[in-house]
mmCIF file as gemmi writes it, N, C-alpha and C atoms, coordinates in Angstrom:
data_model
loop_
_atom_site.group_PDB
_atom_site.id
_atom_site.type_symbol
_atom_site.label_atom_id
_atom_site.label_alt_id
_atom_site.label_comp_id
_atom_site.label_asym_id
_atom_site.label_entity_id
_atom_site.label_seq_id
_atom_site.pdbx_PDB_ins_code
_atom_site.Cartn_x
_atom_site.Cartn_y
_atom_site.Cartn_z
_atom_site.occupancy
_atom_site.B_iso_or_equiv
_atom_site.pdbx_formal_charge
_atom_site.auth_seq_id
_atom_site.auth_asym_id
_atom_site.pdbx_PDB_model_num
ATOM 1 N N . MET Axp A 1 ? 26.369 -39.126 9.627 1 0 ? 1 A 1
ATOM 2 C CA . MET Axp A 1 ? 25.512 -38.217 9.378 1 0 ? 1 A 1
ATOM 3 C C . MET Axp A 1 ? 25.701 -37.387 8.123 1 0 ? 1 A 1
ATOM 4 N N . ALA Axp A 2 ? 24.682 -37.318 7.326 1 0 ? 2 A 1
ATOM 5 C CA . ALA Axp A 2 ? 25.232 -36.424 5.699 1 0 ? 2 A 1
ATOM 6 C C . ALA Axp A 2 ? 25.159 -35.034 5.98 1 0 ? 2 A 1
ATOM 7 N N . LYS Axp A 3 ? 25.559 -34.365 5.305 1 0 ? 3 A 1
ATOM 8 C CA . LYS Axp A 3 ? 26.595 -32.66 5.483 1 0 ? 3 A 1
ATOM 9 C C . LYS Axp A 3 ? 24.927 -32.265 4.767 1 0 ? 3 A 1
ATOM 10 N N . GLU Axp A 4 ? 25.086 -31.397 5.875 1 0 ? 4 A 1
ATOM 11 C CA . GLU Axp A 4 ? 23.638 -30.244 4.693 1 0 ? 4 A 1
ATOM 12 C C . GLU Axp A 4 ? 24.216 -29.02 4.005 1 0 ? 4 A 1
ATOM 13 N N . LEU Axp A 5 ? 24.039 -28.8 3.102 1 0 ? 5 A 1
ATOM 14 C CA . LEU Axp A 5 ? 24.382 -28.095 2.242 1 0 ? 5 A 1
ATOM 15 C C . LEU Axp A 5 ? 23.634 -26.703 2.61 1 0 ? 5 A 1
ATOM 16 N N . ILE Axp A 6 ? 24.365 -25.818 3.258 1 0 ? 6 A 1
ATOM 17 C CA . ILE Axp A 6 ? 23.14 -24.252 3.2 1 0 ? 6 A 1
ATOM 18 C C . ILE Axp A 6 ? 23.417 -23.262 1.993 1 0 ? 6 A 1
ATOM 19 N N . ALA Axp A 7 ? 22.217 -23.093 1.835 1 0 ? 7 A 1
ATOM 20 C CA . ALA Axp A 7 ? 22.82 -22.316 0.939 1 0 ? 7 A 1
ATOM 21 C C . ALA Axp A 7 ? 22.618 -20.821 1.219 1 0 ? 7 A 1
ATOM 22 N N . PRO Axp A 8 ? 23.071 -19.708 0.559 1 0 ? 8 A 1
ATOM 23 C CA . PRO Axp A 8 ? 23.102 -18.304 1.048 1 0 ? 8 A 1
ATOM 24 C C . PRO Axp A 8 ? 21.767 -17.836 0.508 1 0 ? 8 A 1
ATOM 25 N N . PRO Axp A 9 ? 21.354 -16.904 1.131 1 0 ? 9 A 1
ATOM 26 C CA . PRO Axp A 9 ? 20.104 -16.473 0.842 1 0 ? 9 A 1
ATOM 27 C C . PRO Axp A 9 ? 19.882 -15.916 -0.014 1 0 ? 9 A 1
ATOM 28 N N . LEU Axp A 10 ? 18.889 -15.741 -0.715 1 0 ? 10 A 1
ATOM 29 C CA . LEU Axp A 10 ? 18.816 -15.558 -2.402 1 0 ? 10 A 1
ATOM 30 C C . LEU Axp A 10 ? 18.459 -14.013 -2.088 1 0 ? 10 A 1
ATOM 31 N N . GLU Axp A 11 ? 19.344 -12.963 -3.833 1 0 ? 11 A 1
ATOM 32 C CA . GLU Axp A 11 ? 19.367 -11.774 -3.974 1 0 ? 11 A 1
ATOM 33 C C . GLU Axp A 11 ? 17.782 -11.348 -4.347 1 0 ? 11 A 1
ATOM 34 N N . VAL Axp A 12 ? 17.232 -11 -3.327 1 0 ? 12 A 1
ATOM 35 C CA . VAL Axp A 12 ? 15.706 -10.66 -4.164 1 0 ? 12 A 1
ATOM 36 C C . VAL Axp A 12 ? 15.394 -9.041 -4.364 1 0 ? 12 A 1
ATOM 37 N N . THR Axp A 13 ? 14.62 -8.425 -5.089 1 0 ? 13 A 1
ATOM 38 C CA . THR Axp A 13 ? 14.549 -6.761 -4.88 1 0 ? 13 A 1
ATOM 39 C C . THR Axp A 13 ? 13.948 -6.65 -4.403 1 0 ? 13 A 1
ATOM 40 N N . GLY Axp A 14 ? 13.191 -6.885 -3.306 1 0 ? 14 A 1
ATOM 41 C CA . GLY Axp A 14 ? 11.883 -6.332 -2.347 1 0 ? 14 A 1
ATOM 42 C C . GLY Axp A 14 ? 10.988 -6.559 -2.815 1 0 ? 14 A 1
ATOM 43 N N . HIS Axp A 15 ? 10.326 -6.658 -4.312 1 0 ? 15 A 1
ATOM 44 C CA . HIS Axp A 15 ? 9.085 -6.593 -4.724 1 0 ? 15 A 1
ATOM 45 C C . HIS Axp A 15 ? 8.675 -8.15 -4.858 1 0 ? 15 A 1
ATOM 46 N N . VAL Axp A 16 ? 7.442 -8.281 -4.971 1 0 ? 16 A 1
ATOM 47 C CA . VAL Axp A 16 ? 6.494 -9.622 -4.756 1 0 ? 16 A 1
ATOM 48 C C . VAL Axp A 16 ? 5.707 -9.792 -5.716 1 0 ? 16 A 1
ATOM 49 N N . ILE Axp A 17 ? 5.98 -10.919 -6.647 1 0 ? 17 A 1
ATOM 50 C CA . ILE Axp A 17 ? 5.074 -11.117 -8.228 1 0 ? 17 A 1
ATOM 51 C C . ILE Axp A 17 ? 3.931 -11.594 -7.56 1 0 ? 17 A 1
ATOM 52 N N . GLY Axp A 18 ? 2.8 -10.877 -7.961 1 0 ? 18 A 1
ATOM 53 C CA . GLY Axp A 18 ? 1.59 -11.575 -7.916 1 0 ? 18 A 1
ATOM 54 C C . GLY Axp A 18 ? 0.951 -11.545 -6.267 1 0 ? 18 A 1
ATOM 55 N N . GLY Axp A 19 ? 1.712 -10.793 -5.474 1 0 ? 19 A 1
ATOM 56 C CA . GLY Axp A 19 ? 1.344 -10.707 -3.825 1 0 ? 19 A 1
ATOM 57 C C . GLY Axp A 19 ? 1.584 -12.219 -3.599 1 0 ? 19 A 1
ATOM 58 N N . ILE Axp A 20 ? 2.198 -12.938 -4.311 1 0 ? 20 A 1
ATOM 59 C CA . ILE Axp A 20 ? 2.805 -14.374 -3.852 1 0 ? 20 A 1
ATOM 60 C C . ILE Axp A 20 ? 4.181 -14.601 -3.25 1 0 ? 20 A 1
ATOM 61 N N . PHE Axp A 21 ? 5.021 -14.459 -4.364 1 0 ? 21 A 1
ATOM 62 C CA . PHE Axp A 21 ? 6.37 -15.379 -4.635 1 0 ? 21 A 1
ATOM 63 C C . PHE Axp A 21 ? 7.523 -13.951 -4.295 1 0 ? 21 A 1
ATOM 64 N N . PRO Axp A 22 ? 8.753 -14.065 -3.987 1 0 ? 22 A 1
ATOM 65 C CA . PRO Axp A 22 ? 9.322 -12.743 -3.866 1 0 ? 22 A 1
ATOM 66 C C . PRO Axp A 22 ? 10.147 -13.037 -5.189 1 0 ? 22 A 1
ATOM 67 N N . GLU Axp A 23 ? 10.222 -11.096 -5.882 1 0 ? 23 A 1
ATOM 68 C CA . GLU Axp A 23 ? 11.304 -11.302 -6.999 1 0 ? 23 A 1
ATOM 69 C C . GLU Axp A 23 ? 12.475 -11.571 -7.19 1 0 ? 23 A 1
ATOM 70 N N . LEU Axp A 24 ? 13.388 -12.012 -7.844 1 0 ? 24 A 1
ATOM 71 C CA . LEU Axp A 24 ? 14.597 -11.968 -7.434 1 0 ? 24 A 1
ATOM 72 C C . LEU Axp A 24 ? 15.512 -11.418 -8.423 1 0 ? 24 A 1
ATOM 73 N N . GLN Axp A 25 ? 16.701 -11.015 -7.799 1 0 ? 25 A 1
ATOM 74 C CA . GLN Axp A 25 ? 17.606 -10.361 -9.016 1 0 ? 25 A 1
ATOM 75 C C . GLN Axp A 25 ? 17.68 -10.934 -10.431 1 0 ? 25 A 1
ATOM 76 N N . PRO Axp A 26 ? 17.448 -10.704 -11.386 1 0 ? 26 A 1
ATOM 77 C CA . PRO Axp A 26 ? 17.353 -11.144 -12.629 1 0 ? 26 A 1
ATOM 78 C C . PRO Axp A 26 ? 19.203 -11.753 -13.02 1 0 ? 26 A 1
ATOM 79 N N . TYR Axp A 27 ? 20.299 -10.938 -12.788 1 0 ? 27 A 1
ATOM 80 C CA . TYR Axp A 27 ? 21.151 -11.647 -12.899 1 0 ? 27 A 1
ATOM 81 C C . TYR Axp A 27 ? 21.996 -13.132 -11.55 1 0 ? 27 A 1
ATOM 82 N N . VAL Axp A 28 ? 21.276 -13.105 -10.541 1 0 ? 28 A 1
ATOM 83 C CA . VAL Axp A 28 ? 21.463 -14.331 -9.79 1 0 ? 28 A 1
ATOM 84 C C . VAL Axp A 28 ? 21.674 -15.477 -10.627 1 0 ? 28 A 1
ATOM 85 N N . VAL Axp A 29 ? 22.705 -16.292 -10.311 1 0 ? 29 A 1
ATOM 86 C CA . VAL Axp A 29 ? 22.502 -17.495 -10.891 1 0 ? 29 A 1
ATOM 87 C C . VAL Axp A 29 ? 22.39 -18.908 -9.533 1 0 ? 29 A 1
ATOM 88 N N . VAL Axp A 30 ? 20.973 -19.292 -9.931 1 0 ? 30 A 1
ATOM 89 C CA . VAL Axp A 30 ? 20.457 -20.441 -8.915 1 0 ? 30 A 1
ATOM 90 C C . VAL Axp A 30 ? 20.684 -21.572 -9.397 1 0 ? 30 A 1
ATOM 91 N N . ARG Axp A 31 ? 21.462 -22.317 -8.208 1 0 ? 31 A 1
ATOM 92 C CA . ARG Axp A 31 ? 21.998 -23.587 -8.297 1 0 ? 31 A 1
ATOM 93 C C . ARG Axp A 31 ? 20.872 -24.809 -7.955 1 0 ? 31 A 1
ATOM 94 N N . ARG Axp A 32 ? 20.86 -26.153 -8.685 1 0 ? 32 A 1
ATOM 95 C CA . ARG Axp A 32 ? 19.997 -26.75 -8.581 1 0 ? 32 A 1
ATOM 96 C C . ARG Axp A 32 ? 19.987 -27.139 -6.908 1 0 ? 32 A 1
ATOM 97 N N . CYS Axp A 33 ? 20.697 -27.057 -6.022 1 0 ? 33 A 1
ATOM 98 C CA . CYS Axp A 33 ? 20.251 -27.419 -4.304 1 0 ? 33 A 1
ATOM 99 C C . CYS Axp A 33 ? 19.714 -25.999 -3.833 1 0 ? 33 A 1
ATOM 100 N N . GLU Axp A 34 ? 19.655 -24.927 -4.689 1 0 ? 34 A 1
ATOM 101 C CA . GLU Axp A 34 ? 18.283 -23.849 -4.077 1 0 ? 34 A 1
ATOM 102 C C . GLU Axp A 34 ? 17.592 -23.84 -5.216 1 0 ? 34 A 1
ATOM 103 N N . GLY Axp A 35 ? 17.633 -24.3 -6.374 1 0 ? 35 A 1
ATOM 104 C CA . GLY Axp A 35 ? 16.213 -24.507 -6.872 1 0 ? 35 A 1
ATOM 105 C C . GLY Axp A 35 ? 15.399 -25.752 -6.297 1 0 ? 35 A 1
ATOM 106 N N . ARG Axp A 36 ? 15.413 -26.576 -5.623 1 0 ? 36 A 1
ATOM 107 C CA . ARG Axp A 36 ? 14.655 -27.545 -5.021 1 0 ? 36 A 1
ATOM 108 C C . ARG Axp A 36 ? 14.308 -26.686 -3.729 1 0 ? 36 A 1
ATOM 109 N N . ARG Axp A 37 ? 14.62 -25.992 -2.729 1 0 ? 37 A 1
ATOM 110 C CA . ARG Axp A 37 ? 14.308 -25.04 -2.489 1 0 ? 37 A 1
ATOM 111 C C . ARG Axp A 37 ? 13.009 -24.428 -2.824 1 0 ? 37 A 1
ATOM 112 N N . ILE Axp A 38 ? 13.549 -23.592 -4.059 1 0 ? 38 A 1
ATOM 113 C CA . ILE Axp A 38 ? 12.781 -22.659 -4.656 1 0 ? 38 A 1
ATOM 114 C C . ILE Axp A 38 ? 10.939 -23.499 -4.873 1 0 ? 38 A 1
ATOM 115 N N . PHE Axp A 39 ? 11.424 -24.406 -5.759 1 0 ? 39 A 1
ATOM 116 C CA . PHE Axp A 39 ? 10.525 -25.332 -5.922 1 0 ? 39 A 1
ATOM 117 C C . PHE Axp A 39 ? 9.695 -26.302 -5.214 1 0 ? 39 A 1
ATOM 118 N N . GLY Axp A 40 ? 10.583 -26.557 -4.144 1 0 ? 40 A 1
ATOM 119 C CA . GLY Axp A 40 ? 9.761 -26.989 -2.799 1 0 ? 40 A 1
ATOM 120 C C . GLY Axp A 40 ? 9.91 -28.386 -3.41 1 0 ? 40 A 1
ATOM 121 N N . LEU Axp A 41 ? 10.785 -28.784 -4.515 1 0 ? 41 A 1
ATOM 122 C CA . LEU Axp A 41 ? 10.832 -30.919 -4.625 1 0 ? 41 A 1
ATOM 123 C C . LEU Axp A 41 ? 12.144 -31.365 -4.194 1 0 ? 41 A 1
ATOM 124 N N . GLY Axp A 42 ? 12.31 -32.686 -3.947 1 0 ? 42 A 1
ATOM 125 C CA . GLY Axp A 42 ? 13.253 -33.415 -4.049 1 0 ? 42 A 1
ATOM 126 C C . GLY Axp A 42 ? 14.23 -33.512 -5.34 1 0 ? 42 A 1
ATOM 127 N N . PRO Axp A 43 ? 15.138 -34.326 -5.327 1 0 ? 43 A 1
ATOM 128 C CA . PRO Axp A 43 ? 15.849 -34.151 -6.367 1 0 ? 43 A 1
ATOM 129 C C . PRO Axp A 43 ? 15.353 -35.02 -7.497 1 0 ? 43 A 1
ATOM 130 N N . SER Axp A 44 ? 14.808 -36.308 -7.163 1 0 ? 44 A 1
ATOM 131 C CA . SER Axp A 44 ? 13.918 -36.683 -8.219 1 0 ? 44 A 1
ATOM 132 C C . SER Axp A 44 ? 12.82 -35.928 -9.244 1 0 ? 44 A 1
ATOM 133 N N . ALA Axp A 45 ? 12.03 -35.818 -7.691 1 0 ? 45 A 1
ATOM 134 C CA . ALA Axp A 45 ? 10.881 -34.838 -8.39 1 0 ? 45 A 1
ATOM 135 C C . ALA Axp A 45 ? 11.361 -33.552 -8.999 1 0 ? 45 A 1
ATOM 136 N N . LEU Axp A 46 ? 12.228 -32.993 -8.875 1 0 ? 46 A 1
ATOM 137 C CA . LEU Axp A 46 ? 12.531 -31.904 -9.344 1 0 ? 46 A 1
ATOM 138 C C . LEU Axp A 46 ? 12.732 -32.288 -11.069 1 0 ? 46 A 1
ATOM 139 N N . ASP Axp A 47 ? 13.766 -33.342 -10.96 1 0 ? 47 A 1
ATOM 140 C CA . ASP Axp A 47 ? 13.921 -34.321 -12.534 1 0 ? 47 A 1
ATOM 141 C C . ASP Axp A 47 ? 13.156 -34.329 -12.887 1 0 ? 47 A 1
ATOM 142 N N . GLU Axp A 48 ? 11.531 -34.932 -12.772 1 0 ? 48 A 1
ATOM 143 C CA . GLU Axp A 48 ? 10.619 -35.593 -13.103 1 0 ? 48 A 1
ATOM 144 C C . GLU Axp A 48 ? 9.988 -34.19 -13.595 1 0 ? 48 A 1
ATOM 145 N N . ALA Axp A 49 ? 9.755 -33.392 -12.675 1 0 ? 49 A 1
ATOM 146 C CA . ALA Axp A 49 ? 8.817 -32.003 -13.363 1 0 ? 49 A 1
ATOM 147 C C . ALA Axp A 49 ? 9.129 -31.575 -14.478 1 0 ? 49 A 1
ATOM 148 N N . ILE Axp A 50 ? 10.829 -31.114 -14.561 1 0 ? 50 A 1
ATOM 149 C CA . ILE Axp A 50 ? 11.625 -30.334 -15.283 1 0 ? 50 A 1
ATOM 150 C C . ILE Axp A 50 ? 11.359 -31.564 -17.198 1 0 ? 50 A 1
ATOM 151 N N . ALA Axp A 51 ? 11.651 -32.826 -16.906 1 0 ? 51 A 1
ATOM 152 C CA . ALA Axp A 51 ? 10.732 -33.937 -17.791 1 0 ? 51 A 1
ATOM 153 C C . ALA Axp A 51 ? 9.482 -33.591 -18.347 1 0 ? 51 A 1
ATOM 154 N N . ARG Axp A 52 ? 8.596 -33.4 -17.606 1 0 ? 52 A 1
ATOM 155 C CA . ARG Axp A 52 ? 7.236 -32.906 -18.227 1 0 ? 52 A 1
ATOM 156 C C . ARG Axp A 52 ? 7.228 -31.573 -18.011 1 0 ? 52 A 1
ATOM 157 N N . GLY Axp A 53 ? 7.916 -30.508 -18.247 1 0 ? 53 A 1
ATOM 158 C CA . GLY Axp A 53 ? 7.584 -29.062 -18.955 1 0 ? 53 A 1
ATOM 159 C C . GLY Axp A 53 ? 7 -28.274 -17.936 1 0 ? 53 A 1
ATOM 160 N N . GLU Axp A 54 ? 6.948 -28.917 -16.232 1 0 ? 54 A 1
ATOM 161 C CA . GLU Axp A 54 ? 6.171 -28.021 -15.174 1 0 ? 54 A 1
ATOM 162 C C . GLU Axp A 54 ? 7.442 -27.241 -14.724 1 0 ? 54 A 1
ATOM 163 N N . ILE Axp A 55 ? 8.646 -27.629 -14.879 1 0 ? 55 A 1
ATOM 164 C CA . ILE Axp A 55 ? 9.857 -26.122 -14.138 1 0 ? 55 A 1
ATOM 165 C C . ILE Axp A 55 ? 10.71 -26.159 -15.25 1 0 ? 55 A 1
ATOM 166 N N . PRO Axp A 56 ? 11.383 -24.636 -16.1 1 0 ? 56 A 1
ATOM 167 C CA . PRO Axp A 56 ? 12.313 -24.896 -16.963 1 0 ? 56 A 1
ATOM 168 C C . PRO Axp A 56 ? 13.134 -25.595 -16.562 1 0 ? 56 A 1
ATOM 169 N N . LYS Axp A 57 ? 13.765 -25.744 -17.935 1 0 ? 57 A 1
ATOM 170 C CA . LYS Axp A 57 ? 14.728 -26.506 -17.543 1 0 ? 57 A 1
ATOM 171 C C . LYS Axp A 57 ? 16.252 -25.529 -17.25 1 0 ? 57 A 1
ATOM 172 N N . PRO Axp A 58 ? 17.204 -26.301 -16.361 1 0 ? 58 A 1
ATOM 173 C CA . PRO Axp A 58 ? 18.063 -25.44 -15.921 1 0 ? 58 A 1
ATOM 174 C C . PRO Axp A 58 ? 19.277 -25.026 -17.701 1 0 ? 58 A 1
ATOM 175 N N . VAL Axp A 59 ? 19.717 -24.042 -17.225 1 0 ? 59 A 1
ATOM 176 C CA . VAL Axp A 59 ? 20.856 -24.01 -17.673 1 0 ? 59 A 1
ATOM 177 C C . VAL Axp A 59 ? 22.706 -24.521 -17.831 1 0 ? 59 A 1
ATOM 178 N N . LYS Axp A 60 ? 23.434 -24.85 -18.613 1 0 ? 60 A 1
ATOM 179 C CA . LYS Axp A 60 ? 24.631 -25.395 -18.071 1 0 ? 60 A 1
ATOM 180 C C . LYS Axp A 60 ? 25.744 -24.33 -18.167 1 0 ? 60 A 1
ATOM 181 N N . PHE Axp A 61 ? 26.189 -24.563 -17.109 1 0 ? 61 A 1
ATOM 182 C CA . PHE Axp A 61 ? 27.129 -23.105 -16.872 1 0 ? 61 A 1
ATOM 183 C C . PHE Axp A 61 ? 28.513 -23.408 -17.089 1 0 ? 61 A 1
ATOM 184 N N . GLY Axp A 62 ? 28.717 -25.071 -17.364 1 0 ? 62 A 1
ATOM 185 C CA . GLY Axp A 62 ? 29.726 -25.562 -17.267 1 0 ? 62 A 1
ATOM 186 C C . GLY Axp A 62 ? 30.116 -27.134 -17.483 1 0 ? 62 A 1
ATOM 187 N N . LYS Axp A 63 ? 30.9 -27.259 -16.949 1 0 ? 63 A 1
ATOM 188 C CA . LYS Axp A 63 ? 30.635 -29.491 -17.654 1 0 ? 63 A 1
ATOM 189 C C . LYS Axp A 63 ? 29.995 -29.891 -16.493 1 0 ? 63 A 1
ATOM 190 N N . ARG Axp A 64 ? 29.793 -29.274 -15.054 1 0 ? 64 A 1
ATOM 191 C CA . ARG Axp A 64 ? 29.344 -30.281 -14.032 1 0 ? 64 A 1
ATOM 192 C C . ARG Axp A 64 ? 28.07 -29.068 -13.498 1 0 ? 64 A 1
ATOM 193 N N . ALA Axp A 65 ? 28.472 -27.855 -14.048 1 0 ? 65 A 1
ATOM 194 C CA . ALA Axp A 65 ? 26.932 -26.445 -13.566 1 0 ? 65 A 1
ATOM 195 C C . ALA Axp A 65 ? 26 -26.645 -13.839 1 0 ? 65 A 1
ATOM 196 N N . SER Axp A 66 ? 24.767 -26.649 -13.48 1 0 ? 66 A 1
ATOM 197 C CA . SER Axp A 66 ? 23.739 -26.044 -13.876 1 0 ? 66 A 1
ATOM 198 C C . SER Axp A 66 ? 23.272 -25.365 -13.066 1 0 ? 66 A 1
ATOM 199 N N . GLY Axp A 67 ? 22.095 -24.506 -13.558 1 0 ? 67 A 1
ATOM 200 C CA . GLY Axp A 67 ? 20.814 -23.532 -12.725 1 0 ? 67 A 1
ATOM 201 C C . GLY Axp A 67 ? 19.962 -22.6 -13.538 1 0 ? 67 A 1
ATOM 202 N N . TRP Axp A 68 ? 19.437 -21.812 -12.839 1 0 ? 68 A 1
ATOM 203 C CA . TRP Axp A 68 ? 18.395 -21.13 -13.532 1 0 ? 68 A 1
ATOM 204 C C . TRP Axp A 68 ? 18.972 -19.378 -13.22 1 0 ? 68 A 1
ATOM 205 N N . THR Axp A 69 ? 18.648 -19.121 -13.852 1 0 ? 69 A 1
ATOM 206 C CA . THR Axp A 69 ? 18.918 -17.389 -13.573 1 0 ? 69 A 1
ATOM 207 C C . THR Axp A 69 ? 17.717 -16.346 -12.993 1 0 ? 69 A 1
ATOM 208 N N . GLY Axp A 70 ? 17.744 -15.671 -12.524 1 0 ? 70 A 1
ATOM 209 C CA . GLY Axp A 70 ? 16.669 -14.773 -11.287 1 0 ? 70 A 1
ATOM 210 C C . GLY Axp A 70 ? 15.991 -14.642 -12.38 1 0 ? 70 A 1
ATOM 211 N N . HIS Axp A 71 ? 15.955 -14.131 -13.793 1 0 ? 71 A 1
ATOM 212 C CA . HIS Axp A 71 ? 15.01 -14.176 -14.597 1 0 ? 71 A 1
ATOM 213 C C . HIS Axp A 71 ? 14.068 -14.886 -14.829 1 0 ? 71 A 1
ATOM 214 N N . VAL Axp A 72 ? 14.481 -16.489 -15.146 1 0 ? 72 A 1
ATOM 215 C CA . VAL Axp A 72 ? 13.854 -17.447 -15.384 1 0 ? 72 A 1
ATOM 216 C C . VAL Axp A 72 ? 13.408 -17.784 -14.315 1 0 ? 72 A 1
ATOM 217 N N . ILE Axp A 73 ? 13.412 -17.543 -13.455 1 0 ? 73 A 1
ATOM 218 C CA . ILE Axp A 73 ? 12.581 -17.932 -11.996 1 0 ? 73 A 1
ATOM 219 C C . ILE Axp A 73 ? 11.734 -17.023 -11.592 1 0 ? 73 A 1
ATOM 220 N N . ASN Axp A 74 ? 11.925 -15.562 -12.032 1 0 ? 74 A 1
ATOM 221 C CA . ASN Axp A 74 ? 10.745 -14.614 -11.962 1 0 ? 74 A 1
ATOM 222 C C . ASN Axp A 74 ? 9.841 -15.157 -13.155 1 0 ? 74 A 1
ATOM 223 N N . GLN Axp A 75 ? 10.058 -15.733 -14.425 1 0 ? 75 A 1
ATOM 224 C CA . GLN Axp A 75 ? 8.948 -15.201 -15.333 1 0 ? 75 A 1
ATOM 225 C C . GLN Axp A 75 ? 8.292 -16.651 -14.851 1 0 ? 75 A 1
ATOM 226 N N . PHE Axp A 76 ? 9.089 -17.664 -14.39 1 0 ? 76 A 1
ATOM 227 C CA . PHE Axp A 76 ? 8.127 -18.906 -13.789 1 0 ? 76 A 1
ATOM 228 C C . PHE Axp A 76 ? 7.417 -18.316 -12.899 1 0 ? 76 A 1
ATOM 229 N N . TYR Axp A 77 ? 7.689 -17.667 -11.463 1 0 ? 77 A 1
ATOM 230 C CA . TYR Axp A 77 ? 6.797 -17.032 -10.703 1 0 ? 77 A 1
ATOM 231 C C . TYR Axp A 77 ? 5.468 -16.779 -11.196 1 0 ? 77 A 1
ATOM 232 N N . ARG Axp A 78 ? 5.781 -15.486 -11.872 1 0 ? 78 A 1
ATOM 233 C CA . ARG Axp A 78 ? 4.923 -14.634 -12.587 1 0 ? 78 A 1
ATOM 234 C C . ARG Axp A 78 ? 3.504 -15.81 -13.413 1 0 ? 78 A 1
ATOM 235 N N . GLN Axp A 79 ? 4.083 -16.756 -14.245 1 0 ? 79 A 1
ATOM 236 C CA . GLN Axp A 79 ? 3.462 -17.634 -14.669 1 0 ? 79 A 1
ATOM 237 C C . GLN Axp A 79 ? 2.019 -18.256 -13.585 1 0 ? 79 A 1
ATOM 238 N N . LYS Axp A 80 ? 3.055 -18.654 -12.442 1 0 ? 80 A 1
ATOM 239 C CA . LYS Axp A 80 ? 1.901 -19.345 -11.057 1 0 ? 80 A 1
ATOM 240 C C . LYS Axp A 80 ? 1.225 -18.707 -10.692 1 0 ? 80 A 1
ATOM 241 N N . ALA Axp A 81 ? 1.823 -17.061 -9.992 1 0 ? 81 A 1
ATOM 242 C CA . ALA Axp A 81 ? 0.986 -16.266 -9.822 1 0 ? 81 A 1
ATOM 243 C C . ALA Axp A 81 ? -0.062 -16.478 -10.643 1 0 ? 81 A 1
ATOM 244 N N . ALA Axp A 82 ? -0.376 -15.86 -11.494 1 0 ? 82 A 1
ATOM 245 C CA . ALA Axp A 82 ? -1.371 -15.762 -12.486 1 0 ? 82 A 1
ATOM 246 C C . ALA Axp A 82 ? -2.418 -17.202 -12.378 1 0 ? 82 A 1
ATOM 247 N N . GLN Axp A 83 ? -1.66 -17.725 -12.554 1 0 ? 83 A 1
ATOM 248 C CA . GLN Axp A 83 ? -2.621 -19.243 -12.185 1 0 ? 83 A 1
ATOM 249 C C . GLN Axp A 83 ? -3.552 -19.688 -11.021 1 0 ? 83 A 1
ATOM 250 N N . ILE Axp A 84 ? -2.696 -19.143 -9.752 1 0 ? 84 A 1
ATOM 251 C CA . ILE Axp A 84 ? -3.148 -19.226 -8.585 1 0 ? 84 A 1
ATOM 252 C C . ILE Axp A 84 ? -3.955 -18.023 -7.915 1 0 ? 84 A 1
ATOM 253 N N . ASN Axp A 85 ? -3.889 -17.2 -8.793 1 0 ? 85 A 1
ATOM 254 C CA . ASN Axp A 85 ? -4.719 -15.33 -8.676 1 0 ? 85 A 1
ATOM 255 C C . ASN Axp A 85 ? -6.254 -15.995 -9.399 1 0 ? 85 A 1
ATOM 256 N N . ALA Axp A 86 ? -6.218 -16.586 -10.272 1 0 ? 86 A 1
ATOM 257 C CA . ALA Axp A 86 ? -6.82 -16.741 -11.732 1 0 ? 86 A 1
ATOM 258 C C . ALA Axp A 86 ? -8.057 -17.97 -10.968 1 0 ? 86 A 1
ATOM 259 N N . ALA Axp A 87 ? -7.022 -18.981 -10.259 1 0 ? 87 A 1
ATOM 260 C CA . ALA Axp A 87 ? -7.918 -20.264 -9.816 1 0 ? 87 A 1
ATOM 261 C C . ALA Axp A 87 ? -8.915 -19.442 -8.196 1 0 ? 87 A 1
ATOM 262 N N . ASN Axp A 88 ? -7.8 -18.316 -7.805 1 0 ? 88 A 1
ATOM 263 C CA . ASN Axp A 88 ? -8.777 -17.903 -6.383 1 0 ? 88 A 1
ATOM 264 C C . ASN Axp A 88 ? -9.83 -16.677 -6.803 1 0 ? 88 A 1
ATOM 265 N N . LYS Axp A 89 ? -9.856 -16.221 -8.348 1 0 ? 89 A 1
ATOM 266 C CA . LYS Axp A 89 ? -10.942 -15.368 -8.078 1 0 ? 89 A 1
ATOM 267 C C . LYS Axp A 89 ? -12.174 -15.767 -8.342 1 0 ? 89 A 1
ATOM 268 N N . PRO Axp A 90 ? -13.31 -14.554 -7.596 1 0 ? 90 A 1
ATOM 269 C CA . PRO Axp A 90 ? -14.293 -14.964 -7.866 1 0 ? 90 A 1
ATOM 270 C C . PRO Axp A 90 ? -15.306 -14.524 -8.647 1 0 ? 90 A 1
ATOM 271 N N . GLU Axp A 91 ? -15.969 -15.489 -8.935 1 0 ? 91 A 1
ATOM 272 C CA . GLU Axp A 91 ? -16.939 -15.547 -10.319 1 0 ? 91 A 1
ATOM 273 C C . GLU Axp A 91 ? -17.547 -14.309 -10.419 1 0 ? 91 A 1
ATOM 274 N N . VAL Axp A 92 ? -18.231 -13.573 -11.031 1 0 ? 92 A 1
ATOM 275 C CA . VAL Axp A 92 ? -18.703 -12.579 -11.303 1 0 ? 92 A 1
ATOM 276 C C . VAL Axp A 92 ? -20.341 -12.986 -11.564 1 0 ? 92 A 1
ATOM 277 N N . ALA Axp A 93 ? -21.07 -12.734 -10.914 1 0 ? 93 A 1
ATOM 278 C CA . ALA Axp A 93 ? -23.009 -13.053 -11.432 1 0 ? 93 A 1
ATOM 279 C C . ALA Axp A 93 ? -23.244 -12.535 -12.062 1 0 ? 93 A 1
């Protein structure tokens, strides 16, 4: 049986971005395994979404370590929340 990696809870500020996403502390480093959970994608789908530019590229923190800062995730959340809220906004006649 494969050993599951259990990530610690993310450090959030208590604020909600666009009424949808929890705001992360800007200094937090989100590694790829936690990024998969945040973005809701498996490893291959995450790589494909990054290649298409749908998700920001992770930053290299070392030879084998990469991830995103909380600030970058929050920017991504703001863009997605704006898209979702604009799509759900009723048209004014």
